[in-house]
C-alpha positions as CSV (number, residue, x, y, z in Angstrom):
1,Q,19.8,-4.0,-5.5
2,V,16.7,-3.2,-3.5
3,Q,13.4,-3.6,-5.5
4,L,9.8,-3.1,-4.5
5,V,7.1,-4.0,-7.1
6,E,3.4,-3.2,-6.6
7,S,0.6,-5.2,-8.2
8,G,-3.1,-5.7,-7.8
9,G,-4.3,-2.3,-9.1
10,G,-7.3,-2.0,-11.4
11,S,-10.7,-0.6,-11.9
12,V,-13.6,-1.2,-9.5
13,Q,-16.9,0.3,-8.8
14,S,-17.6,2.3,-5.7
15,G,-18.0,0.0,-2.7
16,G,-15.7,-2.6,-4.3
17,S,-12.5,-4.1,-3.0
18,L,-8.9,-4.6,-4.2
19,R,-5.9,-6.2,-2.7
20,L,-2.5,-4.7,-3.5
21,S,0.7,-6.6,-3.2
22,C,4.2,-5.4,-2.7
23,A,6.9,-7.8,-3.7
24,T,10.3,-7.0,-2.3
25,S,13.9,-8.1,-2.9
26,G,17.5,-7.0,-2.3
27,Y,17.3,-6.5,1.5
28,I,16.4,-8.2,4.7
29,F,12.6,-7.7,4.6
30,K,11.9,-8.7,8.2
31,N,14.1,-5.9,9.5
32,Y,12.1,-3.0,8.0
33,G,8.6,-1.7,8.2
34,V,6.6,-1.2,5.0
35,S,4.6,1.9,4.2
36,W,1.9,2.4,1.6
37,Y,1.4,5.8,0.1
38,R,-0.9,7.2,-2.5
39,K,-1.1,10.1,-4.9
40,V,-4.6,11.2,-5.7
41,A,-5.8,14.2,-7.7
42,G,-5.7,17.4,-5.8
43,R,-3.7,16.1,-2.8
44,E,-0.1,15.8,-1.9
45,R,1.3,12.3,-1.7
46,E,-0.1,10.9,1.6
47,L,0.5,7.9,3.9
48,V,-2.1,5.3,3.6
49,A,-0.8,2.6,5.9
50,W,2.3,1.4,7.8
51,I,3.2,-1.9,9.2
52,S,6.1,-2.6,11.5
53,S,8.9,-5.1,10.8
54,S,7.3,-7.7,12.9
55,G,3.8,-7.0,11.7
56,L,2.5,-6.4,15.2
57,N,2.0,-2.7,14.8
58,T,0.1,-0.8,12.2
59,D,-1.0,2.7,11.5
60,Y,-3.3,4.3,8.9
61,G,-4.1,7.6,7.4
62,D,-7.2,9.3,8.9
63,F,-9.1,8.9,5.6
64,V,-8.9,5.1,5.8
65,K,-11.4,5.0,8.7
66,G,-11.4,1.2,9.0
67,R,-11.7,0.4,5.3
68,F,-8.2,-0.8,4.6
69,A,-5.9,-3.4,6.3
70,V,-2.2,-3.7,5.9
71,S,-0.4,-7.0,6.4
72,R,2.9,-8.7,5.6
73,D,4.4,-12.1,5.0
74,N,8.0,-12.1,6.2
75,A,8.6,-15.6,4.9
76,N,7.9,-14.5,1.4
77,N,9.1,-10.9,1.5
78,M,5.6,-9.6,0.7
79,A,3.4,-6.8,2.0
80,Y,-0.3,-6.4,1.2
81,L,-2.9,-3.7,1.4
82,Q,-6.5,-4.9,1.5
83,M,-8.8,-2.1,0.5
84,N,-12.6,-2.4,1.0
85,S,-15.5,0.0,0.6
86,L,-13.5,1.9,-2.1
87,K,-14.7,5.4,-3.0
88,P,-14.1,7.4,-6.2
89,E,-11.8,9.7,-4.2
90,D,-9.5,6.7,-3.6
91,T,-8.6,6.8,-7.3
92,G,-4.9,7.3,-7.7
93,L,-1.5,5.8,-7.8
94,Y,-0.5,3.6,-4.8
95,F,3.1,3.0,-3.8
96,C,4.9,0.8,-1.3
97,R,8.1,2.0,0.4
98,R,10.7,0.4,2.6
99,S,10.1,2.5,5.7
100,G,12.8,4.9,6.7
101,T,14.5,4.8,3.3
102,E,14.1,6.3,-0.2
103,D,13.3,2.8,-1.7
104,W,10.0,3.0,-3.5
105,G,8.1,1.0,-6.0
106,K,6.8,2.5,-9.2
107,G,3.2,2.3,-8.1
108,T,0.0,0.6,-9.2
109,L,-3.1,2.5,-10.4
110,I,-6.5,2.3,-8.7
111,T,-9.5,3.6,-10.4
112,V,-12.8,3.7,-8.6
113,S,-15.9,4.6,-10.6
114,P,-19.1,6.0,-9.1
């Protein structure tokens, strides 16, 4: 059974940082990319970041603008999203997804206060 479990969410002040983790199981992790998405107020669910199966290629949503960094640890079946310079508009629910599939985690909540 494929599982993805996000953690690391919480409350921070504007300008702060958080590191999200995505623990995966039930599939061969190194064979798939990992995508991070978010759902924030007033916007459709949007892609935050993507990392290829090897970790050599990444991509980010335009709104990230150098603030976030996606990474992965294939030895431990983990993916990460380092988020710096957080803004109140980053507040929302963040999800990881096994790229190219409908396997999602349940999300972790980020709250950024002014």
